[in-house]
N, C-alpha and C positions, 0 to 999 in steps of 0.2 A: 370457801367463804371469805378467807383472808384476801384472796386476789380480787374478788368483787368489791370488797371494802376499799382496797387500795385504788382500784380503777375509779370508783365513785369519788374518792377523795381527790384524785388527780383531775378528774373531770370538773369537779367544783372549783378546784384551784384555777384551772385554765379559764373557766367561765368568769371567775372573779377578776382575773388579770385583764380579760377582754373588756369587762365592764369598767375597769379603772382607766384603761387606755383609750377606749372608744370616745368618750366625751371630748377629748382634746384633739381628735382627728377629724375635723370637719372637712368638707370638700374644698373649701376655699384655701385652707392651710395646707393641704396635702401636696407634697411635691410631685410634679409630673415625672413619670418614669422616662428615663432616657431611651431613645430609639436604639435598637440593637442592629448590628450588621446583618443578622439573619432576618430581621423584619424588613430592612431596606431591600434585601435581595428577594424576599417573598413578594413585596410590592412590585419590584422590577419585573418579576416573572409574570405576575398577573397583568400588569400593564402592557407587557410586550404583545399581548393578543388584542389589545384595544385599538380602535381605528387610528387614534392619534399617536399610539405607540408609547413606549416607555420614556421617561425623562432622559435627556442626553448628558445632563450634569447633576452633580449631587446638590447644587444649589437649587435646581429645579425640583428635585426630589423632596426638598424640605417644604415645598409648597403644596405637596399632596395632602388632601384632607385627612387621611389616616394619621398623619404626623402633626396635625395642627396643635400648636401650643406645647409640643413636646420637644425638649432639647436634644440635639444630636451630640453624640459623644465626641470627645477630642481624640484625634488620631495620635498614635505614638509620636514622640519628638522627632522632628525631621521628616515626617511622613504626612500624607493627606489622603482623604478618601477620594477615589476616582472611579469612573465607570469604565470597565473593560469592554470595549465595543465588540470584541469577538465572542464574549460569553454573555454579555448583557448583565453582568453582575458587578456590584460595588466591591471594590478591593482596596487594600491599603497599599499605596504606592509612594514613590519618592517625590520630592518636591521639584 
């Protein structure tokens, strides 16, 4: 009985927190999730089979509708995102 009471209390607390936070989180004010390297490579794999093929540059990849209005991450200092032509994957390479 004690465990079910604790579970109910925890559930109500979580519900209360959600109710307090939700009104301030409208679609217009919510930040867009940053594109991940895994997502870039997933799109590259899918597009490789398309008649037009996959983008040849990361700048062209940024124009893909799946990434519309989503920021791309900054690569580590002194590096940049490049497309490895032999694997068709986006990698982090030197400048």
